[in-house]
N, C-alpha and C positions, 0 to 999 in steps of 0.2 A: 649604816653605810659601810661598816667594817666587812660585812658579808659580801659587799660588792667589789672589794679589792681584788680577789682572784679573777673576777669577770673583767674588770678594767685592765688588769695585767694581761689577760688572754687576748683582749682586743689589741693592745699595744704590740704584743708579740706577732699577731697576725698581720698588722700593718707592716712591721719590719719584714716579715717573711715575704709578703706579696711584693713589696717594693724591691727588695734585694733579688728575688727570683726574676723579676722583670729586667732589672739592670743586668744581671748576669746572662739571662737569655739573649738579650740584645748584644752584649759583649761577645758571647760565644757563638753567635750565628752570623757575624759579619762575613762578607765575601772572602776576606783574607784569612778567616779562621777555619771554617769547616765547609764541606761540600754536600754532605748527605745527612740524613736523619741519624744514622748510627754514629757518625763522627760527632754530630752535635750533642747527642746524648752522652757520649763518652767524655766530651769536653765539659759538659755540665757536671758529670760525676767526679771529674778531677778538680773541680773548682771548689776551694775551701769555703767561699762565701755561700755557695749553694748548700753546703752542709750546715752552715750556721742557720740558714733560713729553714732548713728541714728540722733542725733542733728546736728552733723557735716554734714551728708548727706543732711539734710533739709536746713542747712545754705548754702551749696554748690548749692542747687537748686535755692535758692533766688538769690545768686550771679550770677548764670547762667542767670536767667531772666533779671537781671540788665545788664549783659554783652551783651546779644543779642540785647538789646535796643540801646547800644552805639557802638557796633563793628559789622562790616559786618559778616553775618553768614558764608560766605565763608572763613573768617579768624578765627572766634571764634570756629567753630567746629573742624578744624584741631588743633587749640591750646589746646582745651580741651582733645584732643587725647594724649597729653603729659602724661595723667594719665596712658596710656598703656605702657609708658616707665618708669615712676617714681614709680609706684606701684611694678612692679617686682624688680626694683633695691632696693626699701625699704624692700621688702621681703627677699632679699639676705642679707641685712645689719641687719635688726631687727629680722628676723625669721630663719636665717641661711639656707634659701632655696638654692638649687643648681642653677647655671647659666651655662648651657652647652654652648660651643662656638657658636653653630648655633643659639641658642636663643639670645645670646648677639649680634650676627650679625644682627638678625632681629630687635632687639630693636634699634641698631645703625641706621639702615635704616629708621625706623620710626622717630627717633630723627632728622635725616638729612632732611626728608620731612617736619617736623614741622619747622625746621630752615628756609627752603626755603619759606614756607608760611609766617613766621614771617617777613622775609625781605620785603614782599609786604605790610605789615600792615602800 
């Protein structure tokens, strides 16, 4: 399980990165903030939280490289897919995004598949 610590850390960093990027994208694109794509991009580049999310993504990439050195790719790749479950759940919790039942079922199926793969690790 020690070999999985970098992989789990990479997933956590990607959850942070995705949620923060979405929060800042919404905050920087309101009608009172920016009018065009260039203004929006400049606002994002000036936002310190966007930079922390970018750093988290870079850190996740480094941890991914460490992970695939230690863990079989056939295990590591499905485990990193937990991002596809965790990010939507974090969006529901932190961003009040909707979770229709069919989407929830899909996430549950993905989570079940990840658990099956984890059992083989």
